[in-house]
C-alpha positions, 0 to 999 in steps of 0.5 A: 500500500505504500504507507508505513505503520508509523505514518498511518498511526500519525494520521489517525492520531492527528485526526483524533486530536483535531476532533478532541481539540475542536469538540471536547473540553479535555485538557491537553494532558488528557488528549496526549495521554489518550493518544499515547504521547509521553506528555502534553509537551511532546503532543504539542510539538508533534501537533504543531509540526504536522498542522503548523499551528499550536493545539491551543490556537487550533482549538480556539480557531475551530471554536470560533468557526463553530460559533460563527456558524451557529451565530452568523452576524447580521449584515447591515443593509443600507436603508433605501429612501 
């Protein structure tokens, strides 16, 4: 198949990490432990290397998008006279 076990594991870990960061209130330490990382620091480094964004910033970004989706801003229209 052309994909190594470690690459497949990294992809699955990343997908789960993204979901947990976006959809849960779990602390980074909990997410790291769940995914099999030694600690939150090694998880954060790995996530940032793969995603080019820190996990905390990713969580904030995803929650902002969800908030915007659920609460769209009303657009102001000029009043026609």
